[in-house]
C-alpha positions in Angstrom: 8.5 -20.8 -31.1 6.0 -20.8 -28.1 6.5 -18.0 -25.7 5.3 -16.3 -22.6 3.0 -13.3 -23.3 4.7 -10.1 -22.4 3.2 -7.7 -19.8 2.5 -5.1 -22.4 0.0 -7.7 -24.1 -1.4 -9.1 -20.8 -3.2 -6.4 -18.8 -3.6 -7.3 -15.1 -0.4 -9.6 -15.2 2.8 -8.8 -13.6 5.7 -10.2 -11.5 6.7 -8.6 -8.3 8.8 -9.4 -5.1 7.2 -9.1 -1.7 8.5 -10.1 1.7 11.1 -12.6 0.3 8.6 -14.1 -2.0 7.8 -13.6 -5.6 4.2 -12.9 -6.7 2.8 -13.6 -10.2 -0.3 -11.6 -10.7 -3.0 -13.1 -13.0 -6.2 -10.9 -13.0 -7.6 -12.9 -15.8 -7.6 -15.9 -13.4 -8.7 -13.8 -10.5 -5.7 -15.0 -8.3 -1.9 -14.9 -7.9 0.8 -17.2 -7.3 3.5 -16.8 -4.5 6.7 -18.7 -4.5 10.0 -18.4 -2.7 12.1 -19.4 -5.7 11.2 -19.1 -9.3 14.0 -21.4 -10.5 13.2 -24.2 -8.0 9.4 -23.7 -7.8 9.5 -23.8 -4.1 6.6 -23.0 -1.6 4.0 -22.5 -4.2 0.8 -21.0 -3.0 -2.3 -19.6 -4.8 -4.2 -16.7 -3.3 -7.4 -14.9 -4.6 -7.2 -11.3 -5.9 -9.6 -8.9 -4.3 -11.8 -7.2 -7.2 -10.3 -3.8 -6.3 -6.8 -5.2 -6.8 -7.5 -6.8 -10.3 -6.7 -5.3 -13.8 -3.9 -3.1 -12.8 -1.3 -2.0 -15.3 1.6 -2.5 -13.1 2.2 -4.3 -9.7 5.1 -3.8 -7.3 6.0 -4.6 -3.7 8.0 -2.3 -1.4 10.2 -3.0 1.6 7.6 -1.7 4.1 5.1 -4.6 3.4 2.8 -3.0 0.8 1.8 -3.6 -2.8 1.4 -0.8 -5.2 -1.2 -1.3 -8.0 -0.8 1.2 -10.8 -3.8 1.9 -13.0 -3.6 4.9 -15.4 -2.1 7.7 -13.6 -3.1 6.7 -10.2 -1.7 4.0 -7.8 -3.5 2.0 -5.0 -1.3 0.9 -2.1 -2.5 -2.1 0.0 -0.9 -4.5 2.5 -2.8 -7.6 1.0 -3.9 -8.3 -2.4 -6.6 -10.8 -1.2 -8.3 -8.5 1.1 -7.4 -5.0 -0.2 -6.4 -4.2 3.4 -5.4 -0.6 4.3 -6.1 0.9 0.8 -4.7 4.2 0.0 -4.9 5.8 -3.6 -2.5 8.5 -4.6 -1.7 10.2 -7.9 1.5 9.5 -9.8 3.8 12.5 -10.7 3.8 13.3 -14.3 7.5 12.2 -14.4 6.4 8.9 -13.1 3.5 8.2 -15.5 3.6 6.2 -18.6 6.4 3.7 -17.6 6.7 0.3 -19.3 7.8 -1.5 -16.0 7.7 -0.6 -12.3 9.3 -2.1 -9.4 10.7 -1.2 -5.9 13.5 -2.1 -3.6 14.5 -0.7 -0.2 13.2 2.9 -0.3 13.4 3.4 -4.0 10.9 3.1 -7.0 12.3 2.1 -10.4 10.6 3.0 -13.6 11.7 1.6 -17.0 10.9 3.5 -20.2 11.9 0.9 -22.8 11.7 2.9 -25.9 13.8 5.7 -24.4 16.1 3.0 -22.9 16.1 4.9 -19.5 15.6 3.9 -15.9 14.0 6.5 -13.6 14.7 6.3 -9.8 12.8 8.0 -7.2 11.8 7.8 -3.5 8.3 8.8 -4.0 6.2 8.3 -7.1 3.6 10.9 -5.9 6.3 13.7 -5.5 9.1 12.4 -7.7 11.5 13.1 -4.8 15.3 12.5 -5.2 14.8 11.6 -8.8 17.6 10.3 -10.9 17.6 9.1 -14.6 20.0 6.4 -15.8 20.5 4.8 -19.2 19.4 1.2 -19.4 22.0 -1.2 -20.7 21.0 -2.4 -24.2 21.2 -6.1 -23.0 18.5 -5.4 -20.5 15.9 -3.5 -22.6 13.9 -6.5 -24.0 12.6 -8.0 -20.7 9.0 -9.3 -20.7 8.7 -8.5 -16.9 10.9 -6.8 -14.5 11.0 -7.2 -10.6 13.3 -6.6 -7.6 15.5 -9.1 -5.8 16.3 -8.2 -2.2 18.9 -10.6 -0.9 21.9 -11.7 -2.8 25.0 -12.4 -0.7 27.5 -11.8 -3.3 26.2 -8.6 -5.1 23.8 -7.1 -2.4 20.8 -5.4 -4.2 19.8 -7.3 -7.5 17.2 -6.8 -10.1 15.6 -9.5 -12.3 13.9 -9.6 -15.6 12.3 -12.4 -17.6 13.8 -12.9 -21.0 12.0 -13.8 -24.3 12.0 -17.6 -24.8 15.2 -18.9 -26.6 16.7 -22.2 -27.5 17.3 -22.5 -23.7 13.6 -22.2 -22.8 12.3 -19.4 -20.6 15.1 -17.9 -18.3 15.3 -14.8 -16.1 18.3 -12.7 -15.5 19.7 -11.2 -12.2 22.0 -8.2 -12.3 23.2 -5.9 -9.5 22.5 -2.9 -11.6 20.3 -2.4 -14.7 22.7 0.3 -16.0 25.7 -2.0 -16.5 26.0 -5.4 -18.0 28.2 -6.9 -15.1 27.9 -10.1 -13.2 24.6 -11.1 -14.9 23.3 -14.5 -13.7 20.8 -16.5 -15.7 18.3 -19.0 -14.2 15.6 -21.2 -15.8 12.0 -20.9 -14.7 10.5 -23.9 -13.0 7.8 -25.7 -15.0 5.4 -25.4 -12.0 6.0 -21.6 -12.3 5.8 -21.5 -16.1 2.3 -23.3 -16.0 0.8 -20.2 -14.2 2.4 -17.6 -16.6 0.2 -16.6 -19.6 1.5 -18.8 -22.5 3.4 -21.0 -20.2 1.5 -24.2 -21.0 2.8 -23.8 -24.6 6.3 -24.2 -23.1 5.7 -27.1 -20.8 3.1 -29.0 -22.7 3.5 -27.8 -26.4 1.6 -25.3 -28.5 -2.2 -25.8 -29.0 -3.5 -27.8 -31.8 -6.9 -28.1 -33.2 -7.6 -31.1 -35.5 -10.5 -33.2 -36.8 -10.1 -36.8 -35.7 -11.7 -39.7 -37.9 -13.9 -41.5 -35.5 -15.6 -43.7 -38.0 -15.5 -44.7 -41.7 -18.6 -46.2 -43.2 -18.6 -48.1 -46.5 -21.1 -49.5 -48.8 -19.5 -52.4 -50.7 -22.5 -53.6 -52.4 -23.8 -52.7 -55.8 -27.2 -51.4 -54.4 -28.1 -48.4 -52.2 -28.2 -49.2 -48.5 -29.4 -47.2 -45.5 -26.9 -47.2 -42.7 -28.4 -46.5 -39.3 -26.5 -47.0 -36.0 -25.5 -45.3 -32.8 -21.9 -43.9 -32.8 -20.0 -43.2 -29.7 -17.9 -40.1 -29.3 -15.9 -38.6 -26.4 -17.1 -35.1 -25.3 -15.7 -32.8 -22.7 -12.4 -31.9 -20.9 -9.5 -34.3 -20.2 -9.5 -33.3 -16.4 -7.0 -35.9 -15.5 -4.2 -34.6 -17.6 -4.7 -30.9 -16.9 -5.1 -31.0 -13.1 -1.4 -32.4 -13.1 -0.1 -28.8 -13.6 -1.6 -28.0 -10.1 -0.3 -30.9 -8.1 2.5 -28.9 -6.5 0.4 -25.8 -5.9 -1.1 -25.2 -2.5 -4.4 -23.5 -2.9 -5.2 -21.1 0.0 -8.2 -21.8 2.1 -9.5 -18.4 1.4 -9.1 -18.7 -2.4 -12.2 -18.7 -4.5 -11.2 -21.3 -6.8 -10.2 -25.0 -6.3 -7.4 -26.6 -8.2 -9.4 -28.4 -10.8 -11.3 -25.3 -11.8 -8.1 -23.2 -12.0 -6.3 -25.8 -14.2 -9.5 -25.7 -16.4 -9.4 -21.8 -16.7 -5.7 -21.8 -17.5 -6.3 -24.3 -20.3 -9.3 -22.3 -21.7 -7.2 -19.1 -21.7 -4.4 -20.8 -23.5 -6.6 -21.9 -26.4 -7.8 -18.3 -26.7 -4.2 -16.9 -27.0 -2.7 -16.2 -30.5 -0.6 -18.7 -32.3 2.4 -16.5 -31.5 2.0 -17.5 -27.8 1.1 -21.3 -28.4 -2.6 -20.8 -28.6 -5.2 -21.4 -31.3 -7.1 -18.0 -30.9 -10.5 -19.7 -30.5 -13.2 -19.4 -28.0 -14.4 -22.5 -26.2 -17.1 -21.0 -24.1 -19.9 -22.9 -25.7 -18.1 -26.2 -25.5 -18.6 -28.7 -22.6 -15.9 -28.2 -20.0 -17.2 -31.0 -17.8 -15.0 -34.1 -17.4 -14.9 -36.0 -20.6 -17.5 -38.8 -21.0 -18.8 -41.2 -23.8 -21.8 -40.0 -25.5 -24.0 -41.7 -28.1 -25.4 -40.2 -31.2 -28.0 -41.8 -33.5 -27.1 -41.5 -37.2 -29.0 -42.4 -40.4 -27.1 -42.3 -43.8 -28.3 -43.2 -47.2 -25.1 -44.6 -49.1 -24.9 -45.2 -52.8 -23.3 -48.2 -54.2 -19.6 -48.4 -53.3 -19.8 -45.0 -51.6 -17.9 -44.4 -48.4 -18.2 -41.6 -45.9 -16.1 -40.4 -42.9 -17.2 -39.0 -39.4 -15.0 -36.5 -38.1 -14.8 -35.0 -34.5 -13.0 -31.8 -33.7 -10.6 -31.6 -30.6 -8.1 -29.3 -29.1 -4.9 -30.4 -27.7 -1.6 -29.2 -26.1 1.4 -30.8 -27.7 0.7 -34.5 -27.8 -2.1 -34.4 -25.3 -5.8 -34.1 -26.1 -7.5 -31.7 -23.8 -10.8 -30.8 -25.1 -13.2 -33.1 -27.2 -15.7 -30.7 -29.0 -19.3 -31.6 -29.8 -18.9 -31.0 -33.5 -19.3 -33.9 -35.9 -18.7 -33.5 -39.6 -19.5 -36.1 -42.4 -17.5 -36.0 -45.5 -16.9 -38.3 -48.5 -13.2 -37.3 -48.6 -10.5 -39.3 -46.8 -8.9 -36.0 -45.8 -10.0 -34.1 -42.7 -11.9 -30.9 -43.1 -10.0 -27.7 -43.1 -12.4 -25.3 -41.5 -12.2 -24.5 -37.7 -15.8 -24.9 -36.1 -15.0 -22.8 -33.2 -15.5 -19.0 -33.2 -12.5 -16.7 -32.8 -11.4 -15.6 -29.4 -12.3 -12.1 -28.6 -9.3 -9.6 -28.3 
């Protein structure tokens, strides 16, 4: 089943809450998404990530208007991820190091240690002030991402976590306290938000598929050898029209360093590089043409024996039923079945 890549396997990726918005951090894209509602996909905007704010291990937003970026055993506090404004770096207390997930709400910081099944609460990650340790309810231990939620009229303070994909798709849970399984609410993640999450395209579009397409079959039906010489036409490049649809409801900030078409292209390239477990093909497409697909001609000369037939195959990559990238590779075979090898190099880990 296609799935979202968990934070533990996607360095520089996280979800956090900030000033009544939710931010999805994608360091591999060099930007982050902001939305006021993960379920409805409301008010989606895309902002650049300042280089100093990229590749963190964890991201969290506090109630005082700051982001905290944890990298190793230190933390960088900034007021703006795009500009790195008012940056301050501080050391994490040894008790606050090595957590699997971090988030903040009001004046508290919360640290989840999934293997231990514990939740550490402190008012200061540098001093470990007012620290408490709670047992994490078993039903809340398998989250892919955790973040805080500040305003729920019925329950007051709530926490959220993204669940592994199930037969219901990708969902997130909200609970008033992670130590007890009570009043848990479950919501689906809007497709416009899913498209930005690593692995999300495999959920909204379908898993990546690489295939050889037969673009021409040539036969010599005569009893004598013949030389076949013609120009064949093939499509090469990227199906821009299909992929840019995923960004139609995204507002790209004027200060962002990427425009919507380039962002959609980068998201697709990364999706193909992911492993099959997360709906990818684990291939590198860096050497392929990512310009908008065009028709190209190629001159071929073939010597055919009597009653011989050959097949021309072109390799392409798709997501679900949609063809996305038409590769340059052509292969000629005498067999009616498509080739089995993958002509693209494996993606680097």
